[in-house]
NUDO-430304 format. One line per 2 residues: their letters; for each residue x, y, z of N, C-alpha, C, O. Coordinates in Angstrom, 3 decimals. Layout:
N
A = X:Y:Z:X:Y:Z:X:Y:Z:X:Y:Z | ...
***
This chain:
275
MS = 182.521:122.737:14.883:182.259:123.016:15.945:182.846:121.711:16.856:183.544:121.889:17.854 | 182.451:120.353:16.349:182.907:118.872:16.607:185.078:118.847:16.704:185.911:118.149:17.283
LL = 185.107:119.934:15.849:186.398:120.319:15.721:187.317:120.956:16.622:188.390:120.803:17.205 | 185.999:122.043:16.374:187.271:122.889:17.698:186.879:122.411:19.053:187.545:122.990:19.911
HD = 185.682:121.206:19.742:185.497:120.780:20.645:186.533:119.326:21.105:186.635:118.874:22.246 | 187.618:118.496:19.136:188.488:117.761:19.160:190.034:118.525:19.971:190.805:117.983:20.762
LT = 190.066:119.707:19.501:191.425:120.504:19.652:191.169:120.525:21.174:191.902:119.877:21.921 | 190.377:121.089:21.535:190.332:121.840:23.535:191.012:120.340:23.652:192.209:120.090:23.511
NL = 190.339:119.744:23.840:190.107:118.375:24.677:191.098:117.366:23.937:190.840:116.164:23.873 | 192.569:118.085:23.226:193.631:117.055:22.665:194.593:116.678:24.341:194.957:117.363:25.296
DL = 194.673:115.470:24.021:195.509:114.846:24.703:197.047:114.970:24.865:197.664:113.948:24.565 | 197.979:116.317:25.397:199.907:116.730:24.460:200.468:115.317:24.839:201.471:114.804:24.342
SD = 199.431:114.615:26.073:200.641:113.636:26.171:201.025:112.675:24.911:202.149:112.223:24.695 | 200.637:112.602:24.650:200.393:111.717:23.490:201.694:112.286:22.518:202.590:111.570:22.070
ST = 201.570:113.596:22.339:202.712:114.084:21.557:203.776:114.730:22.110:204.721:115.131:21.430 | 203.707:114.847:23.145:204.894:115.811:24.279:205.755:116.056:25.478:206.406:116.518:24.541
EK = 206.306:116.191:26.384:206.166:116.438:27.472:206.110:117.518:27.890:206.698:117.577:28.970 | 205.519:118.825:27.459:205.049:120.324:28.056:203.490:119.890:28.292:202.718:119.135:27.700
VI = 203.377:120.964:29.759:202.585:120.805:29.983:201.731:122.615:30.153:202.393:123.519:29.644 | 200.893:122.873:30.569:200.132:124.114:30.683:199.905:123.962:32.062:199.552:122.969:32.697
AE = 200.243:125.443:32.526:200.061:125.871:33.237:199.236:127.036:33.651:199.570:128.183:33.353 | 198.206:126.773:34.304:197.288:128.563:34.349:197.849:129.163:35.355:197.559:128.516:36.362
YI = 198.341:129.839:35.555:198.483:130.881:36.861:197.312:131.673:36.916:196.982:132.371:35.958 | 196.247:131.582:38.629:195.307:132.195:38.947:196.035:133.601:40.333:196.780:133.356:41.282
WI = 195.342:135.228:39.843:195.569:135.272:41.055:194.360:135.942:41.478:193.310:135.762:40.862 | 194.455:136.951:42.817:192.819:137.891:42.845:193.180:139.376:42.489:194.201:140.032:42.692
GG = 191.943:139.685:41.867:192.282:141.032:41.362:192.256:142.187:42.532:192.227:142.070:43.757 | 192.275:143.307:41.715:191.566:144.651:42.634:190.717:144.610:43.446:190.847:144.654:44.669
SG = 189.865:144.529:42.889:188.771:144.194:43.769:188.809:143.772:45.348:188.164:144.293:46.258 | 189.813:142.602:45.435:189.485:141.632:46.411:188.119:140.436:45.840:187.504:139.891:46.757
ID = 187.788:140.151:44.688:186.519:139.588:44.682:186.796:138.584:42.983:186.599:137.513:42.410 | 187.345:139.863:42.875:187.200:139.102:40.954:188.705:138.342:41.100:189.501:138.555:42.014
MR = 188.907:137.362:39.926:189.646:136.876:39.600:189.896:136.660:39.069:189.061:136.359:38.216 | 192.038:136.370:38.521:192.718:136.757:37.045:193.201:135.505:36.817:193.116:134.632:37.681
SK = 193.862:135.256:35.408:194.477:134.767:35.258:194.865:134.013:33.251:194.282:133.763:32.196 | 196.002:133.984:33.784:196.641:133.732:32.481:197.955:132.193:31.893:198.986:132.054:32.550
AR = 197.753:131.524:31.037:198.001:130.230:30.782:199.485:130.409:30.476:199.748:131.568:30.155 | 200.821:129.343:30.491:202.466:129.708:30.374:202.528:128.454:29.951:201.388:127.991:29.996
TL = 203.464:127.494:29.473:203.814:125.760:28.839:205.374:126.145:29.743:206.272:126.958:29.964 | 204.884:125.031:29.963:206.862:124.755:31.547:206.859:122.948:30.413:205.918:122.330:29.913
SG = 208.171:122.710:30.420:208.837:122.316:29.821:208.845:120.244:29.857:209.126:119.291:29.130 | 208.048:120.719:31.988:207.459:119.217:31.620:206.422:119.324:33.014:206.059:120.319:33.641
PV = 206.190:118.220:33.166:205.053:117.882:34.640:205.946:118.569:35.404:207.158:118.627:35.198 | 205.098:119.297:36.641:205.768:119.876:38.001:204.639:119.727:39.048:203.509:119.919:38.599
SD = 204.730:119.440:40.268:204.153:119.280:41.105:204.748:120.021:42.588:204.223:119.735:43.664 | 205.790:120.906:42.499:206.111:121.357:43.925:205.959:122.804:43.304:206.370:122.951:42.153
PS = 205.350:123.991:44.028:205.028:124.457:43.726:206.776:125.837:43.485:207.236:126.655:42.689 | 207.015:125.299:44.622:208.444:125.828:44.130:209.770:125.833:43.634:210.844:126.398:43.840
KL = 209.155:124.791:42.738:209.897:124.043:41.490:209.515:125.623:39.863:210.211:126.003:38.921 | 208.065:126.041:40.378:207.722:126.913:39.514:207.927:128.145:39.379:207.546:128.999:40.179
PK = 208.705:128.399:38.098:209.073:130.280:37.519:208.092:131.518:37.928:207.215:131.973:37.194 | 208.447:132.029:39.395:207.459:133.551:39.602:206.837:133.640:37.232:206.946:132.785:36.352
WN = 206.323:134.965:37.204:205.919:135.174:36.501:205.326:136.636:36.767:204.945:136.819:37.923 | 205.128:138.184:35.479:204.698:138.871:35.688:202.927:139.095:34.968:202.118:138.385:34.371
YD = 202.988:140.316:35.399:201.712:140.445:34.977:201.348:142.407:34.612:202.001:143.123:35.371 | 200.544:143.104:33.715:200.466:144.372:33.915:199.434:144.628:35.112:198.302:144.284:34.771
GS = 199.494:145.110:36.359:199.002:144.981:37.307:197.436:146.444:37.454:196.419:146.462:38.146 | 198.082:147.571:36.286:197.254:148.709:36.142:196.135:148.275:35.638:195.076:148.885:35.788
ST = 196.259:147.034:34.900:194.979:146.946:34.460:193.837:146.145:35.103:192.867:145.720:34.475 | 194.141:145.912:36.993:193.382:144.613:37.280:192.981:145.638:38.254:192.315:145.312:39.236
GQ = 193.484:147.348:37.967:193.311:148.122:39.118:194.479:147.558:40.383:194.300:148.111:41.468 | 195.548:146.605:40.341:196.801:146.817:41.515:198.083:147.209:41.625:198.878:146.644:42.376
AP = 198.295:147.925:41.092:199.146:148.937:40.063:199.491:150.308:39.073:199.512:150.003:37.880 | 199.784:151.863:39.375:199.782:152.166:38.613:200.279:152.294:37.148:201.331:151.763:36.792
GK = 199.578:152.937:36.401:200.092:152.535:35.263:201.647:153.292:34.629:202.098:153.020:33.517 | 202.369:154.375:35.710:203.692:154.458:35.505:204.383:153.275:36.236:205.590:153.519:36.263
DS = 204.154:152.300:36.734:204.810:151.347:37.258:204.230:150.652:37.719:204.011:150.553:38.926 | 203.688:149.743:36.526:203.164:148.454:36.968:203.020:147.173:36.800:201.955:146.558:36.851
EV = 204.126:146.723:36.589:204.982:145.269:36.651:204.249:144.931:37.881:204.069:145.723:38.806 | 203.656:143.182:37.828:203.400:142.935:39.523:204.124:142.032:39.315:204.866:142.225:38.352
IL = 204.279:140.749:40.002:205.489:139.382:40.001:204.015:138.749:40.680:203.315:139.321:41.515 | 203.807:137.585:40.145:203.562:136.215:40.489:204.461:135.249:41.138:205.551:134.799:40.785
YP = 203.376:134.943:42.676:204.512:133.990:43.258:203.650:132.839:43.338:202.654:133.031:44.036 | 203.774:131.446:42.706:203.135:130.093:42.876:203.242:129.299:43.863:204.108:128.426:43.811
QA = 202.229:129.429:45.212:201.996:129.172:46.160:201.328:127.520:46.663:201.376:126.754:47.625 | 200.707:127.618:45.283:199.778:125.444:45.367:199.580:125.229:44.391:199.552:126.226:43.669
IF = 199.382:124.205:43.871:198.794:123.870:42.599:197.602:122.448:42.822:197.345:121.731:43.789 | 197.149:122.501:41.579:196.180:122.043:41.471:195.806:121.311:40.062:195.464:121.964:39.076
RD = 195.893:120.062:40.066:195.399:119.391:39.163:194.473:120.121:37.571:193.355:120.403:38.000 | 194.502:120.328:36.714:193.798:121.177:35.635:192.388:120.749:35.318:192.520:120.790:34.095
PF = 190.764:120.255:35.542:189.807:119.348:35.464:189.657:119.899:33.697:189.251:119.148:32.810 | 190.026:121.158:33.502:189.728:121.512:31.976:190.503:120.913:31.023:189.884:120.395:30.094
RK = 192.130:120.825:31.005:193.005:121.218:29.942:192.786:119.636:30.421:191.898:119.269:29.651 | 193.149:118.370:31.369:193.787:117.505:31.773:194.822:117.159:31.887:195.749:117.875:32.267
GN = 194.905:115.959:31.577:196.276:115.332:31.640:197.208:116.536:32.900:196.763:117.363:33.696 | 198.784:116.058:32.522:199.734:116.772:33.211:199.570:118.328:33.573:200.068:118.850:34.571
NI = 198.839:118.950:32.661:198.230:120.504:33.067:197.716:120.638:34.440:197.251:119.805:35.219 | 197.912:121.846:34.525:198.311:122.331:36.402:197.227:124.048:36.474:197.226:125.071:35.788
LV = 196.530:123.628:37.545:196.402:125.119:37.565:197.104:126.054:38.595:196.436:125.502:39.469 | 197.800:126.916:39.259:198.553:127.181:40.180:197.558:128.281:41.092:196.653:128.854:40.486
MC = 197.678:128.438:41.953:197.215:129.581:43.187:198.757:130.573:43.278:199.870:130.210:43.658 | 198.408:131.603:42.892:199.411:132.965:43.090:198.977:133.856:44.254:197.827:134.293:44.219
DT = 199.329:133.997:44.711:199.804:135.678:45.319:200.833:136.829:44.933:201.914:136.434:44.496 | 200.660:138.027:45.025:201.143:139.031:43.609:201.866:140.087:44.911:201.503:140.293:46.069
YT = 202.869:140.536:44.215:204.483:141.216:44.908:205.014:142.793:44.156:204.720:143.109:43.003 | 205.390:143.180:44.584:206.399:144.348:43.551:207.257:143.501:43.321:207.355:142.497:44.027
PA = 208.192:143.777:42.102:209.205:143.311:42.300:210.918:143.164:42.792:211.863:142.426:42.511 | 210.640:144.441:43.765:211.167:144.406:44.725:211.228:143.509:45.510:212.120:143.422:46.354
GE = 209.877:142.324:45.305:209.281:141.130:46.862:208.574:142.098:48.144:208.836:142.043:49.346 | 207.798:142.805:47.577:207.506:143.416:49.161:205.468:142.798:48.425:205.222:142.810:47.219
PI = 204.527:142.415:49.367:203.940:142.664:48.880:202.591:143.370:48.311:202.561:144.577:48.549 | 201.786:143.001:47.805:201.333:144.659:47.500:200.092:144.378:48.106:199.669:143.276:48.454
PT = 199.352:145.876:48.231:198.160:145.539:49.208:197.317:144.715:49.575:196.767:144.456:50.646 | 197.241:143.995:47.685:195.454:143.785:47.400:195.753:141.642:48.522:194.912:140.821:48.890
NK = 197.368:141.644:48.627:198.058:140.410:48.966:197.619:140.219:49.926:198.426:140.541:50.798 | 196.565:139.779:50.396:196.306:139.318:51.670:197.025:137.455:52.614:197.084:136.850:53.685
RS = 197.316:137.406:51.446:197.657:135.527:51.242:199.150:135.529:52.348:199.564:134.725:53.182 | 199.632:136.822:51.857:201.222:136.535:52.535:201.392:136.691:54.217:202.070:135.962:54.942
NA = 200.456:138.028:54.675:200.646:137.554:55.305:199.603:136.501:56.629:199.472:136.129:57.796 | 199.199:136.490:55.485:197.942:135.318:56.849:198.919:133.669:56.523:198.616:132.636:57.118
AK = 199.920:133.728:55.631:201.119:132.805:56.026:201.816:132.773:56.617:202.339:131.714:56.963 | 202.067:133.585:56.908:202.531:133.750:58.150:202.992:133.405:59.715:203.938:133.057:60.420
IF = 201.107:133.901:59.701:199.911:133.548:60.367:200.051:132.194:60.753:200.333:131.993:61.934 | 199.927:131.338:60.085:199.819:129.717:59.842:200.885:129.366:59.803:200.838:128.168:60.080
SH = 202.147:129.725:59.582:203.288:129.379:59.513:204.077:129.401:61.257:205.222:129.051:61.546 | 203.149:129.861:62.047:203.719:130.356:63.327:204.097:129.489:63.722:203.547:128.676:62.979
PD = 205.153:128.453:64.937:204.450:127.453:65.610:203.718:126.804:66.158:203.349:125.632:66.233 | 203.403:128.465:66.853:201.910:128.414:68.208:200.867:127.852:67.171:200.228:126.848:67.485
VI = 200.652:128.488:65.878:199.569:128.358:64.608:199.387:126.612:64.773:198.638:125.779:65.283 | 200.397:126.702:64.112:200.478:125.071:63.399:200.594:123.971:64.866:199.910:122.973:64.638
AE = 201.177:123.909:66.087:200.412:123.486:67.306:198.967:123.427:67.304:198.429:122.330:67.457 | 198.422:124.248:67.183:196.578:124.745:66.878:195.544:123.150:65.869:194.462:122.565:65.828
EL = 196.976:123.190:65.232:196.196:122.700:64.292:194.554:123.242:64.074:193.480:122.761:64.437 | 194.794:124.058:63.565:193.632:125.174:62.200:193.059:124.191:61.449:193.610:123.853:60.402
WY = 191.845:123.573:61.876:190.725:122.740:60.492:189.943:124.000:60.299:189.874:124.767:61.259 | 189.377:124.295:59.240:188.180:125.145:58.630:187.217:123.817:57.783:187.598:122.661:57.600
GI = 185.765:124.488:57.331:185.511:124.115:56.668:184.247:125.336:56.077:183.284:125.628:56.786 | 184.389:125.725:55.186:183.173:126.646:53.782:182.461:126.504:53.633:182.147:125.378:53.248
EQ = 181.456:127.565:53.799:180.189:127.219:53.301:179.869:128.345:52.309:179.535:129.525:52.415 | 180.154:127.333:51.108:179.890:129.170:49.847:178.747:128.586:49.442:178.483:127.422:49.140
EY = 177.932:129.851:49.493:176.491:130.727:48.932:177.098:130.773:47.634:178.323:130.851:47.540 | 176.537:130.742:46.870:175.759:131.327:45.491:174.987:131.499:44.385:174.219:130.537:44.392
TL = 174.728:132.256:43.330:173.569:132.640:42.235:173.787:132.357:41.010:174.734:132.982:40.532 | 173.064:131.374:40.054:173.282:131.579:38.719:172.299:132.905:38.446:171.457:133.323:39.240
LQ = 172.567:133.390:37.310:172.650:134.626:36.868:171.884:134.261:35.628:172.509:133.317:35.144 | 170.463:134.630:34.587:170.673:134.470:33.801:171.963:135.375:32.672:172.407:136.305:33.346
KD = 172.384:135.366:31.781:173.748:136.136:30.976:173.093:137.295:30.971:173.639:138.247:31.530 | 171.908:137.462:30.404:171.379:139.074:29.605:170.567:139.805:30.209:170.079:140.798:29.668
VK = 170.343:139.516:31.176:169.139:140.043:32.728:169.724:139.987:33.956:169.205:140.532:34.930 | 170.980:139.253:34.027:171.283:139.203:35.732:170.208:138.821:35.906:169.733:139.874:36.333
WP = 169.205:137.967:35.925:167.760:137.656:36.847:168.161:136.066:36.641:168.428:135.435:35.618 | 168.080:135.598:38.312:168.348:134.301:38.560:167.691:132.323:37.446:166.521:131.942:37.430
VG = 168.523:131.792:36.955:167.767:130.852:36.321:167.098:130.704:37.182:167.237:130.945:38.381 | 165.729:129.980:36.186:164.897:129.509:36.779:163.426:130.358:36.518:162.354:129.955:36.066
WP = 163.946:131.999:37.107:163.164:133.128:37.140:162.498:133.236:36.171:163.089:132.922:35.138 | 160.689:133.809:35.972:160.477:134.240:34.460:161.370:135.611:34.831:161.923:135.996:35.861
IG = 161.214:136.221:33.303:162.198:137.596:33.186:161.035:138.506:34.062:159.841:138.242:34.204 | 161.611:139.370:34.461:160.943:140.400:35.200:159.985:140.048:36.257:159.164:140.838:36.722
GY = 160.164:138.562:36.689:158.904:137.903:37.478:159.258:137.150:38.483:160.370:136.629:38.397 | 158.717:136.975:39.278:159.437:136.075:40.180:158.521:134.585:40.218:157.564:134.298:39.499
PG = 159.284:133.586:41.527:158.879:132.336:41.316:158.327:132.329:42.393:158.330:133.275:43.180 | 157.637:130.966:42.604:156.784:130.774:44.144:157.574:130.768:45.259:158.726:130.336:45.302
PQ = 156.808:131.362:46.372:157.473:131.806:47.458:158.151:130.505:47.919:157.804:129.368:47.599 | 159.415:130.935:48.912:160.291:129.949:49.075:159.680:128.879:50.248:158.556:128.998:50.735
GP = 160.555:127.915:50.568:159.551:126.976:50.853:160.692:125.380:49.682:161.646:124.651:49.954 | 160.239:125.485:49.054:160.226:124.300:48.557:161.743:124.045:47.950:162.369:122.987:48.024
YY = 162.030:124.858:47.542:163.110:125.107:46.544:164.881:124.112:47.453:165.575:123.232:46.944 | 165.018:124.741:48.771:165.597:124.227:49.758:166.030:122.842:49.613:165.051:122.102:49.708
CG = 167.263:122.120:49.393:167.582:120.596:48.771:166.637:119.914:48.283:166.393:118.747:48.588 | 165.799:120.847:47.185:164.805:120.683:46.561:165.130:120.031:44.778:166.065:120.437:44.087
IG = 164.274:119.140:44.403:164.662:118.135:43.551:163.608:118.762:42.579:162.744:119.506:43.042 | 163.677:118.397:40.864:162.161:118.655:40.228:162.562:119.515:39.211:163.724:119.921:39.210
AD = 161.807:119.842:38.377:161.578:120.844:37.167:161.595:122.294:38.044:162.449:123.178:37.975 | 160.483:122.259:38.820:160.227:122.883:38.993:160.205:124.166:40.272:159.513:125.157:40.505
KA = 161.500:123.421:40.964:162.695:124.122:41.945:163.523:123.553:41.986:163.685:123.465:43.203 | 164.541:122.841:41.399:165.530:122.909:40.754:166.362:123.496:39.433:166.424:122.860:38.381
WG = 166.959:124.722:39.618:167.312:125.151:38.030:169.729:125.243:37.997:170.525:125.077:38.922 | 169.880:125.446:37.053:171.626:124.745:37.294:172.074:123.163:37.969:173.262:123.024:38.258
RD = 171.381:122.310:38.145:172.352:121.506:38.501:173.330:120.854:37.974:174.203:120.297:38.639 | 173.245:120.870:36.152:173.869:120.015:35.375:175.722:121.217:35.728:176.839:120.710:35.628
IV = 175.523:122.493:36.045:176.541:122.937:36.068:176.799:122.333:38.108:177.803:121.751:38.517 | 175.930:122.610:38.722:176.629:122.366:40.490:177.180:121.014:39.999:178.339:121.225:40.355
DA = 177.230:119.687:39.407:177.328:118.449:39.458:178.776:118.680:38.438:179.722:117.917:38.635 | 178.883:119.712:37.406:180.131:119.426:36.824:181.198:120.052:37.506:182.352:119.970:37.084
HY = 180.717:121.036:39.132:181.632:121.537:39.263:182.505:120.745:40.771:183.647:120.756:41.231 | 181.158:120.105:41.134:181.713:119.220:42.223:182.252:118.327:41.584:182.748:117.841:42.601
KA = 182.615:117.650:40.781:182.903:116.915:39.936:184.757:117.038:39.365:185.578:116.158:39.109 | 184.822:118.184:39.347:185.608:119.753:38.612:186.921:119.544:40.172:188.107:119.230:40.259
CL = 185.586:120.020:41.362:186.722:120.163:41.765:187.095:118.912:42.373:188.175:119.072:42.942 | 186.679:117.768:42.494:187.516:116.681:42.995:188.839:115.670:41.641:189.790:114.907:41.817
YA = 188.298:116.132:40.664:189.993:115.932:40.165:190.529:116.948:40.524:191.552:116.693:41.159 | 190.350:117.885:40.433:191.629:119.129:40.714:191.846:118.997:42.206:192.037:120.067:42.785
GI = 191.859:117.535:43.191:192.316:117.833:44.273:191.548:118.575:45.685:191.803:118.488:46.886 | 190.695:119.191:45.059:190.036:120.004:46.441:189.644:119.343:46.731:189.254:118.401:46.041
NI = 189.468:119.517:48.494:188.446:118.311:49.487:187.026:119.404:49.433:186.691:120.334:50.167 | 186.430:118.819:48.251:184.962:119.447:48.131:184.289:118.395:49.222:184.574:117.207:49.371
SG = 183.274:119.217:49.966:182.736:117.687:50.683:181.102:117.660:50.529:180.279:117.015:51.178 | 180.927:118.533:49.503:178.635:118.627:49.425:178.544:119.092:48.610:179.561:119.253:47.937
IN = 177.169:119.652:48.100:176.375:120.745:47.826:175.410:120.787:48.064:175.192:120.099:49.061 | 174.418:121.337:47.623:173.091:121.227:47.886:172.795:122.549:47.411:173.476:123.528:47.109
GE = 171.274:122.212:47.442:170.783:123.693:46.623:170.221:123.916:47.565:170.187:123.130:48.512 | 169.354:125.586:47.533:169.571:127.032:48.532:168.198:127.544:49.081:167.302:127.782:48.271
VM = 168.075:127.653:49.886:167.332:128.623:49.729:165.802:129.389:49.217:164.630:129.477:49.584 | 166.822:129.911:47.988:165.918:131.080:46.803:166.458:129.866:45.720:167.566:129.330:45.672
PG = 165.082:129.611:44.754:165.340:129.434:43.743:166.682:129.632:42.683:166.992:130.817:42.806 | 167.671:128.940:41.634:168.896:129.344:41.237:169.583:130.025:42.228:170.351:130.912:41.855
QW = 169.423:129.707:43.886:170.508:129.574:44.043:171.201:127.912:45.089:170.425:127.049:45.499 | 172.758:127.851:45.307:173.265:126.649:45.984:174.158:127.052:46.665:174.517:128.198:46.940
EF = 174.654:125.756:47.040:176.066:126.137:48.004:176.502:124.872:47.496:175.921:124.015:46.829 | 178.541:125.012:48.324:179.385:123.521:47.979:180.084:123.947:48.891:180.098:125.168:49.048
QV = 180.792:123.200:49.678:181.296:122.877:51.027:182.972:122.680:50.900:183.332:121.545:50.589 | 183.688:123.373:51.047:184.807:123.319:51.549:185.995:122.678:52.623:186.727:123.421:53.278
GP = 186.049:121.486:52.679:187.044:121.169:53.874:186.510:119.280:54.721:186.201:118.202:54.214 | 186.611:119.620:55.720:187.857:119.725:56.785:189.226:120.080:55.870:189.504:119.111:55.163
SV = 190.133:121.181:55.695:191.171:121.617:55.380:192.204:122.566:56.563:191.800:123.442:57.328 | 193.190:122.214:56.453:193.766:122.895:57.753:194.798:124.238:57.488:195.874:123.966:56.957
GI = 194.601:125.297:57.739:195.173:126.740:57.791:195.120:127.026:56.396:194.060:126.873:55.789 | 196.050:127.386:55.881:196.193:128.495:55.184:195.413:127.597:53.559:194.650:128.321:52.917
SA = 195.633:126.135:53.003:194.988:125.246:52.154:193.216:125.702:52.691:192.218:125.093:52.306 | 193.214:126.186:53.075:191.605:126.041:53.208:191.122:127.115:52.642:189.905:127.198:52.473
AD = 191.838:127.971:52.307:191.569:129.750:51.479:192.456:129.596:49.988:192.618:130.509:49.179 | 192.936:128.295:49.874:193.627:128.407:48.718:192.798:127.456:47.879:192.897:127.302:46.662
EI = 191.650:126.607:49.021:191.202:125.310:48.236:189.589:126.481:47.653:189.160:126.602:46.505 | 189.180:126.995:48.643:188.371:127.839:48.052:188.035:128.788:47.016:186.968:129.208:46.568
WI = 189.278:129.008:46.757:189.299:130.407:45.834:189.508:129.308:44.407:188.708:129.302:43.472 | 190.456:128.622:44.461:190.609:127.579:43.195:188.812:127.170:43.206:188.306:127.284:42.089
AR = 188.119:126.848:44.010:186.849:126.047:44.044:186.206:126.983:43.033:185.874:126.627:41.902 | 186.001:128.647:43.704:185.003:129.392:43.223:185.690:129.771:41.363:184.943:130.063:40.429
YI = 187.425:129.638:41.239:187.596:129.767:39.834:187.265:128.837:39.089:186.965:129.161:37.940 | 187.191:127.203:39.502:186.664:126.311:38.428:185.082:126.774:37.973:184.587:126.763:36.846
LE = 184.293:127.311:39.673:183.454:127.403:39.519:183.166:128.881:38.315:182.096:128.944:37.708 | 183.720:129.430:38.216:182.840:131.075:37.328:183.894:130.214:35.908:184.346:131.049:35.125
RI = 184.238:128.870:35.598:185.338:128.975:34.680:184.004:127.842:34.230:184.032:127.603:33.023 | 182.820:127.092:35.015:182.174:126.514:34.483:181.330:127.043:33.580:180.953:126.737:32.449
TE = 181.051:128.196:34.601:179.390:128.839:34.257:180.106:129.746:32.859:179.282:130.368:32.189 | 181.128:129.806:32.552:181.379:130.316:32.000:181.077:129.774:30.599:180.469:130.384:29.719
IA = 181.644:128.406:30.510:180.856:127.987:29.560:179.545:127.522:29.092:179.208:127.223:27.947 | 178.909:127.514:30.108:177.654:127.069:29.671:177.073:128.610:29.994:176.812:128.669:31.196
GV = 176.794:129.837:29.335:176.749:131.305:29.236:176.444:131.159:30.419:175.477:130.411:30.275 | 176.581:131.374:31.954:175.556:131.762:33.297:176.614:132.627:33.266:177.706:132.556:32.702
VL = 175.729:134.079:34.494:176.340:134.415:35.619:176.472:134.000:36.372:175.645:133.192:36.794 | 177.725:134.320:37.093:177.793:133.285:38.560:178.033:134.358:39.594:179.022:135.058:39.379
SF = 177.188:134.676:40.878:177.239:136.322:41.611:177.571:134.917:43.160:177.315:133.736:43.392 | 178.121:135.841:43.679:178.799:135.689:45.293:178.265:136.911:46.107:178.674:137.209:47.229
DP = 177.129:137.702:45.282:176.867:139.059:45.788:175.826:138.505:47.086:175.000:137.600:46.965 | 176.066:139.202:48.197:175.032:138.902:49.463:173.802:138.945:49.912:173.415:138.512:50.997
KP = 172.892:139.695:48.725:171.816:139.678:48.402:171.484:140.332:47.371:170.936:141.434:47.368 | 171.995:139.283:45.860:171.277:139.836:45.340:170.009:139.980:44.736:169.799:140.657:43.729
IQ = 169.056:139.247:45.450:167.446:139.957:44.561:166.996:140.382:46.176:167.039:139.838:47.279 | 166.544:141.685:45.615:166.132:142.550:47.145:164.703:141.865:47.383:164.021:141.416:46.461
GD = 164.315:141.840:48.809:163.025:141.794:49.836:163.635:140.415:50.100:164.795:140.003:50.127 | 162.068:139.678:50.343:162.294:138.741:51.715:162.555:136.817:50.285:161.804:135.866:50.066
WN = 164.000:137.196:49.738:164.731:136.193:49.346:166.190:136.059:50.040:166.823:137.046:50.415 | 166.612:134.834:50.158:167.465:134.388:50.480:168.642:135.123:50.265:168.512:136.088:49.512
GA = 169.833:134.903:50.766:171.407:135.991:50.819:171.767:134.710:50.382:171.253:133.610:50.182 | 173.264:135.494:50.283:174.127:134.626:50.077:176.004:134.820:50.838:176.773:135.729:50.526
GA = 176.346:133.553:51.956:177.529:133.916:52.710:178.879:133.014:52.110:179.080:132.852:50.907 | 179.476:132.639:52.856:180.192:131.758:53.132:180.784:131.649:54.315:181.911:132.133:54.415
HT = 180.317:131.148:55.207:179.738:131.097:56.523:181.300:129.495:56.895:181.385:128.407:56.325 | 182.070:129.986:57.833:183.424:129.064:57.983:182.877:128.805:59.072:182.331:129.665:59.764
NY = 182.978:127.183:59.463:183.144:126.421:60.471:185.082:126.561:61.345:186.070:126.877:60.682 | 185.096:126.450:61.855:186.426:126.473:62.555:186.295:125.264:63.596:185.267:124.850:64.132
RK = 187.564:124.823:63.735:187.520:123.798:65.154:189.514:123.666:65.118:190.338:123.490:64.221 | 189.587:123.871:66.643:191.090:123.209:66.698:191.121:121.487:66.291:190.202:120.780:66.703
GK = 192.279:120.871:65.431:192.878:119.778:65.556:192.906:118.727:67.438:192.503:117.764:68.090 | 193.515:119.630:67.401:193.234:118.854:69.057:192.713:118.450:69.779:192.952:117.412:70.397
DI = 191.849:119.181:69.891:189.961:119.164:70.216:189.693:118.061:69.798:189.738:117.009:70.435 | 189.258:118.283:68.194:189.211:116.847:67.547:189.798:115.596:67.904:189.044:114.624:67.948
LK = 191.179:115.425:68.204:191.690:114.102:68.443:191.767:113.563:69.883:191.810:112.388:70.248 | 191.774:114.661:70.597:192.065:114.215:72.057:190.758:113.848:72.925:190.722:112.916:73.729
TG = 189.318:115.027:72.542:188.195:115.350:73.544:186.928:114.988:72.763:185.875:114.720:73.342 | 187.033:114.987:71.729:185.975:115.230:70.091:185.783:116.855:70.211:185.370:117.554:69.285
GQ = 186.150:117.331:71.493:186.059:118.940:71.340:184.504:119.358:70.949:183.693:118.625:70.383 | 184.343:120.389:71.285:183.193:121.122:71.178:182.622:122.362:69.911:182.655:123.569:70.150
HQ = 182.174:121.846:68.727:181.618:122.460:67.802:181.460:123.978:67.701:180.594:124.556:68.358 | 182.253:124.594:66.919:182.081:125.604:66.839:181.791:127.084:65.627:182.758:127.675:65.147
TW = 180.686:127.389:65.374:180.824:127.858:63.388:180.783:129.520:63.926:179.865:130.103:64.503 | 182.329:130.111:63.447:181.759:131.183:63.279:182.306:131.640:61.790:182.973:130.925:61.041
TL = 181.785:133.271:61.476:181.264:133.785:60.285:182.714:134.418:60.209:183.014:135.510:60.692 | 183.370:133.763:59.686:184.654:134.607:59.883:185.340:135.025:57.857:185.200:134.466:56.769
TL = 186.200:136.542:58.467:186.375:136.712:57.108:188.146:136.495:57.160:189.002:137.169:57.732 | 188.274:135.137:56.220:189.363:135.216:55.834:190.749:135.934:55.731:190.749:136.676:54.748
LL = 191.521:135.951:56.183:192.628:136.654:56.096:192.696:137.029:54.509:192.731:138.203:54.143 | 192.719:135.466:53.212:192.862:134.991:52.734:191.661:136.223:51.515:190.550:135.840:51.150
Q = 192.066:137.185:51.235:190.407:138.309:50.386:190.653:138.391:49.054:189.865:138.982:48.315
***
């Protein structure tokens, strides 16, 4: 295991200029994330300089078996906290070989809207509060909960500390630091109302970058829970009954209002165009 750890953490810059790019996209359900890696000849910082790539869309619920090729278009680059060095994470959206956005590609239309001069002039800022639940792998029951049973009533868990109030903090802190390393504008974390439930906040970020950042933050979190042997759930109601639900609340503000008048803070429960 020590050798495996050493190999996983090899610093490639000592021996080669080549880097690894992990191409990431949203799967056919609109919730699941997929990724695959490729080798580049050297460091890249501009997504337009990255090659397009393809995958089998029939295996992700995004294309029929008789015409399964889907093309990945790189859209945003982040530093890779897992491989480190010059290696990168690449947020992509998805197209047919003819260059048409596939039906599950919501980013393409969102990019058109956010790049419109009138929208750019509004300087739209977003702050997204993403709640999630950590589940025990084999029983799909929240971490810290007795299997088949329940913890004490809600009350002491929100922003709580202590072995009887907070479970999964190592995962949460690892995610926090990994997002900062990646270049995501993560602004905070906290324990949520239901034990085993947490929240992180991304933003303020401008326009479509907020959506790219929240998706990559979700990807990083799921990779960390994979390592930890814990299941990540974004289910809005993971436990039925009088237990707190989970959502992704979106705070919206016009940058002009902030700069000129301080603006009236508006909070909308917004469905992002990037789903």
